[in-house]
DOVOBA-93599 format. One record per residue: x, y, z of N, C-alpha, C, O in turn; residue in one letter. Coordinates in steps of 0.1 Angstrom, whole numbers, padded with zeros to 4 digits, always signed. Atoms other than C-alpha are relative to their C-alpha. Layout:
N
XYZXYZXYZXYZA
...
//
This chain:
248
-0008-0004-0012+0118+0054+0048+0013+0013-0009+0017+0014-0021M
-0006-0010+0007+0140+0083+0043+0012+0001+0010+0011+0006+0021V
-0015+0000-0006+0179+0080+0055+0007+0009-0008+0004+0014-0018E
-0013-0010+0004+0211+0101+0050+0007-0013-0007+0005-0025-0005A
-0009+0010+0010+0235+0085+0025+0010-0004+0008+0016+0004+0015G
-0016+0005-0007+0264+0065+0039+0010+0002-0010+0008-0003-0021A
-0009-0001+0007+0294+0076+0026+0012-0014-0002+0018-0016-0013P
-0010+0012+0001+0318+0043+0034-0007-0007-0011-0018-0005-0015E
+0004+0012+0009+0318+0015+0007-0003-0011+0010+0003-0013+0021A
+0005+0014-0004+0299-0017+0014-0003-0009-0009-0007-0006-0020M
+0000+0010+0011+0298-0049-0002-0017-0001-0003-0026+0002+0005S
+0013+0003+0002+0268-0060-0018-0009-0007+0008-0020-0001+0010I
+0006+0005-0010+0255-0083+0006-0005+0009+0012-0016+0010+0017S
+0007-0012-0009+0256-0054+0032-0007+0010-0004-0013+0017+0004E
+0008-0013+0006+0242-0029+0009-0012-0005+0002-0020+0003+0006R
+0014+0002+0003+0213-0050+0005-0007-0004+0015-0019-0002+0018I
+0007+0002-0016+0210-0062+0046-0002+0012+0003-0013+0013+0009T
+0001-0011-0005+0213-0026+0051-0012+0008-0006-0017+0016+0002E
+0007-0002+0006+0188-0017+0027-0014-0004+0004-0024+0003+0003A
+0013+0008-0001+0161-0043+0036-0004+0005+0020-0015+0009+0024I
+0001-0001-0014+0164-0038+0075-0011+0014+0003-0013+0025-0002S
+0010-0010-0003+0137-0020+0092+0003+0007+0017+0000+0000+0027I
-0004-0006-0008+0150+0005+0118-0010+0010+0010-0020+0015+0005K
+0007-0005-0010+0138+0021+0151+0003+0014+0000+0015+0018+0004T
-0006-0015-0001+0136+0058+0148+0000+0007+0012+0008+0016+0015V
+0001-0003-0013+0124+0063+0183-0008-0006+0006-0015-0015+0000F
+0008+0008-0010+0106+0051+0211-0011+0010+0011-0008+0019+0018T
+0014-0007-0006+0070+0064+0225-0002-0009+0014-0007-0020+0015I
+0003+0004-0013+0069+0058+0262-0015+0006+0012-0015+0017+0018R
+0012+0002-0005+0035+0056+0279-0007-0008+0004-0011-0018-0002A
+0009+0010-0008+0016+0043+0307+0011-0014+0004+0007-0025+0009F
-0013+0012-0001+0051+0021+0310+0001-0006-0007+0009-0015-0005G
-0004+0005+0013+0051+0010+0278+0009+0007-0007+0010+0019-0007L
-0010-0009+0007+0077+0016+0255-0004-0005-0014-0001-0016-0018A
+0004+0005+0013+0062+0016+0218+0014+0005-0010+0018+0016-0013I
-0010-0006+0012+0090+0016+0192-0006+0004-0015-0014-0004-0020P
+0003-0006+0010+0085+0037+0159+0012-0002-0009+0023+0004-0007I
-0007+0004+0009+0101+0022+0129-0001+0012-0011-0009+0021-0010S
+0000-0009+0010+0112+0042+0097-0013-0001-0011-0015+0009-0018D
+0012+0007+0007+0082+0025+0079-0010+0006+0004-0018+0011-0004T
+0011-0007-0010+0058+0038+0106+0001+0013-0004-0009+0016-0010I
-0006-0014+0001+0073+0072+0103-0003+0007-0015-0008+0018-0019L
+0005-0009+0018+0072+0074+0063-0016-0001+0000-0022+0008-0006A
+0015+0006+0002+0033+0060+0066-0003+0013+0006-0010+0019-0002S
+0002-0012-0008+0029+0090+0089+0001+0012-0010-0007+0021-0013W
-0005-0013+0008+0047+0114+0068-0011-0002-0018-0017+0008-0024I
+0005-0002+0013+0030+0102+0032-0018+0002+0006-0025+0007-0002I
+0010-0003-0007-0005+0104+0054-0002+0012+0000-0011+0017-0007M
+0002-0014+0000+0000+0138+0060+0004+0009-0013+0000+0020-0016A
+0002-0006+0014+0010+0146+0025-0011+0001-0005-0016+0011-0010V
+0013+0001+0011-0021+0134+0012-0012+0005+0006-0022+0007-0001L
+0012-0005-0005-0045+0148+0036+0004+0017-0003-0005+0024-0007F
-0003-0014+0005-0027+0185+0030-0005+0002-0012-0013+0011-0014L
+0003+0001+0016-0031+0176-0008-0013+0002+0000-0018+0012-0005A
+0015-0002+0003-0067+0170-0007-0006+0008+0005-0015+0012-0002S
+0007-0013-0005-0077+0199+0015+0005+0008-0007-0004+0017-0008W
-0004-0007+0006-0056+0220-0008-0009-0001-0013-0017+0008-0015L
+0009+0001+0010-0073+0207-0038-0013+0001-0001-0018+0006-0011L
+0012-0002-0002-0105+0205-0026-0007+0012+0008-0019+0011+0009T
+0002-0010-0006-0109+0238-0007-0007+0012-0008-0015+0019-0002R
+0010-0008+0006-0122+0260-0034+0000-0008-0011+0010-0010-0019R
+0002+0007+0010-0138+0241-0056-0010+0009-0009-0019+0016-0004L
+0008-0010+0006-0155+0260-0086-0008-0007-0013-0003-0016-0020K
+0007+0004+0010-0182+0253-0111+0007-0001-0016+0004-0009-0024E
-0009+0000+0010-0158+0261-0139+0014-0007+0006+0022+0000+0012I
-0009+0006-0007-0133+0234-0128+0018+0005-0009+0021+0005-0021P
-0013+0001+0006-0094+0241-0132+0006-0013-0003+0001-0023-0001T
-0007+0012+0005-0069+0218-0145+0001-0011+0013-0002-0023+0013R
-0002+0014-0015-0063+0200-0106-0011+0000+0002-0013-0012+0005A
+0011+0007-0003-0098+0201-0099-0006-0010-0012-0014-0019-0010Q
+0007+0011+0009-0106+0183-0133+0010-0015+0003+0006-0027+0000T
-0007+0012-0001-0080+0159-0125-0004-0006+0014-0002-0018+0015L
+0002+0005-0011-0090+0153-0090-0016-0005+0000-0020-0013+0009V
+0012+0004+0002-0127+0148-0102-0002-0011-0006-0011-0018-0003E
-0007+0010+0008-0113+0124-0128+0001-0013+0009-0004-0025+0007G
+0000+0013-0006-0101+0104-0101-0007-0005+0010-0003-0015+0016L
+0007-0001-0007-0127+0105-0080-0011-0006-0006-0019-0014-0001V
+0015+0007+0009-0155+0096-0107+0007-0013-0004-0001-0021-0007G
-0002+0013+0005-0132+0067-0118-0002-0013+0013-0007-0024+0014F
+0004+0011-0015-0130+0052-0080-0016-0003+0001-0019-0015+0001I
+0015+0003+0000-0169+0055-0079-0002-0009-0008-0002-0021-0006N
+0000+0013+0012-0173+0039-0110+0004-0013-0001-0003-0021-0007D
-0008+0011-0001-0150+0012-0104-0009-0010+0012-0013-0021+0009F
+0005+0004-0010-0166+0006-0068-0013-0004-0005-0015-0017-0003A
+0012+0004+0005-0203+0006-0085+0000-0008-0008-0011-0015-0009E
+0000+0007+0013-0192-0013-0115+0001-0016+0006-0004-0026+0000E
-0004+0015-0006-0180-0044-0090-0006-0002+0011-0003-0012+0016N
+0009+0000-0013-0203-0038-0060-0013+0002+0000-0020+0001+0010L
+0014-0007+0000-0234-0025-0075-0002+0010+0008+0008+0016+0013G
+0008-0011-0006-0259+0000-0056+0011+0004+0018+0012+0014+0025H
-0011+0002-0010-0231-0010-0026+0010+0008-0001+0018+0011+0009H
-0015-0002+0002-0204+0003-0041+0003+0017+0005+0014+0020+0009G
-0003-0011-0005-0207+0040-0030+0001+0000+0016+0006+0009+0022K
-0007+0000-0014-0204+0027+0006+0016-0002+0001+0022+0002+0011H
-0012+0004-0003-0171+0014-0003+0008+0006-0008+0020+0001-0008F
-0011-0007+0009-0154+0037-0028+0008+0009+0009+0019+0009+0005A
-0007-0008-0009-0140+0061+0000+0011-0011+0004+0022-0011-0002A
-0011+0011-0003-0121+0030+0015+0008-0004-0010+0020-0002-0008F
-0009+0006+0011-0110+0014-0018+0008+0010-0005+0020+0008-0007L
-0012-0011+0006-0098+0046-0031+0009+0005+0011+0019+0012+0006G
-0010-0006-0003-0080+0056-0002+0015-0009+0000+0027-0006-0002T
-0011+0013+0003-0061+0019-0001+0005+0008-0012+0014+0016-0010I
-0009+0000+0013-0051+0025-0036+0005+0013-0002+0015+0011-0009F
-0003-0007+0001-0044+0059-0035+0016+0003+0009+0026+0008+0004I
-0008+0002-0007-0022+0054-0004+0013-0011-0003+0025-0010+0000F
-0013+0013+0007-0002+0021-0021+0003+0011-0009+0013+0018-0004L
-0006-0009+0008+0004+0046-0049+0009+0007+0004+0020+0006-0002I
-0009-0005-0004+0021+0068-0030+0011-0004+0007+0022+0001+0005A
-0008+0012-0007+0039+0043-0007+0008-0003-0008+0019+0001-0005A
-0007+0006+0009+0053+0024-0037+0008+0012-0006+0021+0011-0004N
-0008-0008+0007+0064+0054-0058+0006+0009+0007+0013+0016+0000L
-0008-0009-0009+0079+0074-0030+0014+0000-0004+0021+0010-0003A
-0013+0000+0000+0113+0060-0038+0005+0007-0016+0017+0008-0018P
-0004-0009+0010+0114+0079-0072+0006+0012+0004+0016+0017-0002L
-0003-0012-0006+0118+0109-0052+0012-0002+0004+0012+0005+0014F
-0015+0005-0007+0154+0097-0040+0008+0004-0009+0009-0002-0020T
-0012-0004+0009+0182+0119-0055+0009-0010-0005+0014-0019+0002P
-0009+0011+0008+0204+0101-0081+0011+0000+0003+0016+0011+0000V
-0015-0002-0003+0239+0096-0071+0008-0005-0010+0003-0009-0021G
-0010+0005+0011+0270+0085-0090+0015+0005+0000+0016+0013+0009G
-0013-0008+0002+0307+0096-0098+0007+0001+0015+0016+0009+0015F
-0002-0004-0014+0313+0095-0059-0011+0010+0007-0009+0013+0018G
+0010-0006-0009+0283+0115-0049-0010-0011+0003-0017-0018-0005Y
+0015+0003-0009+0259+0102-0024-0012+0008+0004-0012+0017+0012E
+0012-0008-0002+0227+0115-0023-0006+0003+0016-0009-0006+0023P
+0001-0001-0014+0218+0132+0011-0010-0008+0005-0008-0012+0016P
+0009+0011-0006+0189+0110+0016-0005-0008-0010-0006-0003-0021F
+0007+0012+0005+0172+0078+0003-0012-0002+0004-0016+0001+0015I
+0018+0005-0001+0135+0069+0001-0001-0011-0003+0000-0015-0015I
+0003+0014+0004+0128+0036+0003-0015-0003+0003-0021+0002+0012R
+0014+0004+0000+0095+0017-0004-0005-0007+0014+0000-0018+0017P
+0006+0002-0010+0074+0015+0032-0006-0012+0002-0008-0017+0013L
+0008+0011+0001+0058-0015+0018+0009-0014-0001+0005-0026-0001T
-0011+0011-0002+0089-0036+0020-0004-0006+0015-0004-0018+0018R
+0005+0008-0014+0077-0041+0057-0012-0007+0003-0023-0002+0000D
+0008+0010+0002+0057-0070+0062-0010+0006+0008-0022+0003+0005I
+0011-0003-0010+0038-0053+0092-0009+0011-0004-0020+0014+0001N
+0009-0010+0005+0027-0024+0070-0011-0006-0009-0023-0001-0009I
+0007+0007+0008+0013-0047+0044-0010-0010+0008-0020-0015+0003T
+0009+0006-0004-0004-0068+0071-0009+0009+0007-0021+0007+0010A
+0014-0009-0008-0020-0039+0088-0012+0002-0016-0024+0004-0015G
+0010-0003+0009-0036-0033+0053-0011-0012-0005-0022-0011-0009F
+0009+0012+0002-0047-0069+0050-0010-0001+0011-0021-0005+0009A
+0010-0001-0011-0063-0067+0084-0011+0009-0002-0023+0005-0003V
+0012-0014+0003-0083-0034+0078-0006-0006-0014-0017-0002-0016C
+0011+0002+0012-0095-0052+0043-0009-0012+0006-0021-0013+0003V
+0010+0010-0003-0106-0086+0061-0009+0007+0010-0021+0005+0007I
+0009-0007-0006-0123-0066+0086-0012+0007-0005-0023+0005+0000V
+0010-0003+0007-0142-0049+0063-0009-0007-0005-0021-0005-0006T
+0010+0008+0006-0151-0076+0046-0009-0011+0007-0020-0016+0004V
+0010+0004-0016-0162-0094+0079-0014+0009+0004-0025+0006+0004F
+0014-0009-0002-0184-0066+0087-0008+0005-0012-0020+0008-0010V
+0011-0004+0009-0200-0056+0056-0006-0012-0006-0016-0011-0014S
+0009+0014+0001-0209-0092+0052-0012-0001+0010-0024-0003+0006G
+0009-0002-0009-0224-0090+0085-0011+0005-0001-0022-0001+0001L
+0011-0010+0001-0243-0059+0081-0012-0002-0012-0024+0001-0012V
+0008-0006+0015-0256-0060+0045-0009-0017+0000-0021-0018-0001I
+0010+0014+0000-0268-0101+0046-0006+0001+0016-0016-0005+0019K
+0007+0004-0014-0276-0099+0083+0005-0012+0009+0010-0021+0002G
-0005+0013-0008-0267-0125+0113-0006-0012-0008+0003-0020-0012P
+0006+0012+0007-0288-0150+0095+0007-0003-0013+0012-0014-0015A
-0003+0002+0010-0279-0146+0063+0017-0002-0003+0022-0007-0013G
-0015+0000+0001-0242-0142+0070+0001-0016+0004+0007-0024-0003F
-0004+0019-0004-0242-0179+0089-0005-0007-0010+0001-0016-0014A
+0002+0008+0012-0259-0192+0061+0009+0000-0012+0012-0010-0018K
-0011+0003+0011-0236-0183+0037+0015-0008+0003+0023-0013-0004S
-0012+0010-0008-0209-0200+0059+0000-0016-0004+0009-0025-0005L
+0005+0017+0005-0227-0233+0049-0005-0002-0014-0011-0012-0017V
+0005+0003+0010-0236-0228+0017+0012-0003-0010+0020+0006-0009S
+0016+0007+0006-0238-0247-0008-0003-0012+0009-0014-0018+0008P
+0003+0013-0012-0234-0275+0022+0006+0001+0011+0016+0008+0010M
-0003-0003-0016-0226-0276+0060+0016-0002+0002+0023+0005+0010A
-0014+0002-0002-0191-0292+0054+0010+0011-0002+0020+0011+0005F
-0004-0011+0003-0179-0260+0040+0005+0009+0009+0016+0015+0008M
-0004-0007-0009-0178-0242+0069+0013+0002+0006+0017+0014+0006L
-0016-0003-0002-0142-0248+0081+0008+0006-0010+0019+0011-0006P
-0005-0006+0009-0132-0237+0048-0005+0016-0002+0003+0025-0002F
+0000-0014-0005-0150-0206+0050+0003+0007+0004+0005+0019-0001K
-0009-0010-0010-0137-0196+0079+0014+0001+0000+0019+0010+0007L
-0011+0003+0005-0104-0206+0068+0004+0012-0010+0015+0017-0009M
-0003-0010+0007-0107-0178+0041+0003+0011+0006+0011+0019+0001E
+0000-0013-0006-0109-0153+0065+0019+0001+0005+0025+0011+0009Y
-0015+0002-0005-0071-0165+0073+0008+0002-0010+0019+0008-0010I
-0008-0002+0013-0061-0170+0040+0004+0013-0009+0014+0017-0014I
+0000-0014+0009-0071-0139+0022+0009+0012+0004+0018+0019-0003K
-0007-0011-0003-0058-0114+0042+0020-0002+0003+0029+0006+0002P
-0018+0005+0002-0022-0134+0045+0004+0000-0012+0015+0005-0014V
-0002-0002+0015-0024-0137+0007+0001+0015-0002+0013+0018-0007S
-0001-0018+0000-0027-0097+0005+0008+0003+0005+0012+0013-0001L
-0013-0005-0009+0000-0092+0028+0012-0004-0005+0020+0004-0009A
-0010+0003+0008+0024-0114+0014+0001+0002-0015+0013+0003-0019L
-0002-0003+0015+0019-0107-0024+0007+0015+0000+0017+0019-0006R
-0003-0017+0001+0022-0069-0017+0017+0000+0003+0027+0003-0004L
-0014-0002-0008+0052-0072+0007+0012-0010-0010+0024-0006-0010F
-0010+0007+0004+0070-0102-0015+0006+0009-0015+0018+0011-0019G
-0006-0005+0013+0069-0083-0049+0003+0014+0002+0010+0020-0007N
-0006-0014-0002+0076-0049-0036+0015-0002+0008+0024+0006+0008I
-0014+0004-0012+0106-0066-0011+0014-0004-0015+0025-0002-0018L
-0010+0006+0013+0117-0084-0043+0005+0010-0014+0015+0008-0020G
-0003-0013+0005+0117-0052-0065+0009+0009+0004+0017+0015-0003A
-0010-0007-0010+0135-0036-0040+0016-0004-0001+0025+0004-0004F
-0013+0007+0001+0166-0060-0040+0006-0001-0013+0018+0001-0015I
-0006-0001+0013+0168-0063-0077+0007+0013-0002+0019+0014-0004I
-0007-0015+0003+0172-0023-0080+0014+0001+0009+0024+0008+0005M
-0012+0000-0006+0199-0027-0053+0013-0007-0005+0025-0004-0003Q
-0012+0007+0005+0218-0053-0070+0002+0006-0014+0012+0003-0021L
-0004-0007+0016+0217-0032-0104+0007+0012+0006+0019+0014+0003I
-0009-0012-0006+0227-0001-0085+0015-0003+0005+0024+0005+0003E
-0015+0002-0002+0257-0019-0071+0007-0006-0013+0019-0006-0011A
-0006+0004+0011+0267-0035-0106+0003+0014-0006+0015+0018-0007A
+0001-0012+0008+0260-0002-0125-0004+0009+0005-0016+0009+0002M
+0008-0008-0007+0253+0026-0105-0005+0014-0007-0012+0022-0002P
+0003-0013+0007+0252+0055-0133-0010-0003-0010-0019+0005-0009V
+0008+0000+0009+0233+0042-0163-0014-0008-0001-0024-0004-0006V
+0015+0007+0001+0208+0013-0159-0009+0003+0014-0020-0002+0014L
+0009-0002-0012+0194+0024-0123-0011+0009-0004-0023+0004-0003P
+0014-0008+0003+0171+0055-0136-0006-0009-0013-0018-0007-0015P
+0010+0008+0010+0159+0033-0165-0005-0009+0003-0017-0010+0000I
+0007+0013-0006+0151+0000-0150-0013+0006+0015-0024+0001+0019L
+0009-0004-0014+0136+0024-0116-0015+0003-0009-0026+0001-0004A
+0014+0000+0003+0109+0032-0142-0012-0015-0002-0024-0015-0001M
+0009+0012-0002+0096-0005-0143-0002-0004+0016-0012-0005+0022Y
-0001+0006-0014+0108-0017-0109-0007+0009+0010-0015+0005+0017F
+0004-0012-0007+0100+0016-0092-0013+0008-0005-0020+0014+0003D
+0014-0005+0000+0071+0029-0111-0010-0008-0005-0022-0008-0001L
+0014+0011+0003+0052+0001-0132-0004-0008+0007-0015-0013+0008F
+0008+0017-0009+0053-0028-0106-0002+0007+0012-0005-0001+0021D
+0007-0007-0015+0045+0000-0075-0017+0002-0007-0027-0004-0002G
+0016+0002+0007+0013+0007-0098-0007-0013-0001-0018-0016+0005L
+0007+0017+0000+0006-0028-0106-0004-0005+0012-0014-0011+0013I
+0003+0006-0011+0009-0039-0071-0011+0008+0008-0019+0003+0015Q
+0012-0004-0006-0012-0013-0058-0017+0002-0008-0027+0006-0002A
+0011+0003+0010-0039-0019-0087-0007-0013+0006-0019-0015+0010V
-0001+0018-0002-0036-0058-0078-0010-0001+0013-0021-0007+0014V
+0003+0004-0015-0041-0052-0040-0013+0008+0003-0020+0005+0012F
+0015-0004-0003-0072-0027-0043-0009-0008-0010-0020-0009-0005A
+0010+0008+0004-0089-0048-0069-0007-0013+0008-0019-0015+0009F
+0004+0011-0005-0086-0081-0050-0008+0002+0014-0015-0006+0020L
+0008+0000-0013-0099-0062-0017-0017+0002-0005-0026+0000+0003S
+0012-0009+0005-0129-0049-0041-0005-0016-0001-0017-0017+0001T
+0005+0015+0007-0134-0088-0052-0005-0006+0013-0017-0009+0013V
+0003+0005-0011-0132-0102-0015-0015+0009+0005-0025+0004+0010Y
+0014-0008-0008-0159-0074-0003-0012-0002-0009-0023+0002-0005V
+0010+0002+0006-0180-0084-0032-0004-0015-0001-0015-0019-0006A
+0002+0014-0004-0178-0120-0024-0009+0001+0014-0020-0005+0016E
+0008-0002-0012-0190-0110+0010-0014+0007+0002-0020+0008+0013A
+0015-0010-0001-0223-0089+0001-0006-0008-0011-0016-0002-0016I
+0005+0004+0016-0230-0111-0030-0013-0007+0005-0021-0012-0003E
//
């Protein structure tokens, strides 16, 4: 999320409440419906546009002798393909694009706050970028996409009969527990990502309020950079594990 810096002084509790709040930027009215567009949804659109533009610019002129940028892109794509095939076998090629998209988007979403200008000494940054995955609706949307992929892939690869058999394996009384997994897994994915990002964000807000000059740039390397990367890796890895279990 990108916001204009607020010049007035606020207490720590007010600052945290303001920071974690999800605001409606504008409302789309169509067919008699009012659809509120929050700051996190708008930020996700911006990130998608940036990633789409970057992918187009980096792949529109591929060469046999790659440039540095092409080498980096090929290395990233190769890493994602190898990871998918290593965990999903010959089915990996069908899921590499999906898993890679989730991984790259979450990295961009979690690391976006690093581009917020540094304030201090009475200077307020002109805008503030906040992690959009602090919104449970965003993480829940990703979790729903994953669990739908898990369900459909298991049904298609195993076939209806094989999928039904897997629900009662190794014994019939496992059926309700297997069905509960399709609720527990997305809830776990959504809450894990949401909780870790929101917790790190609140900690950074407390640090900035207590010592706004020295500590924030240093600790941001962990809470914004390292933790953001770790959460993207964990989400993508667990998504891969769930798909692997479904098609096993």
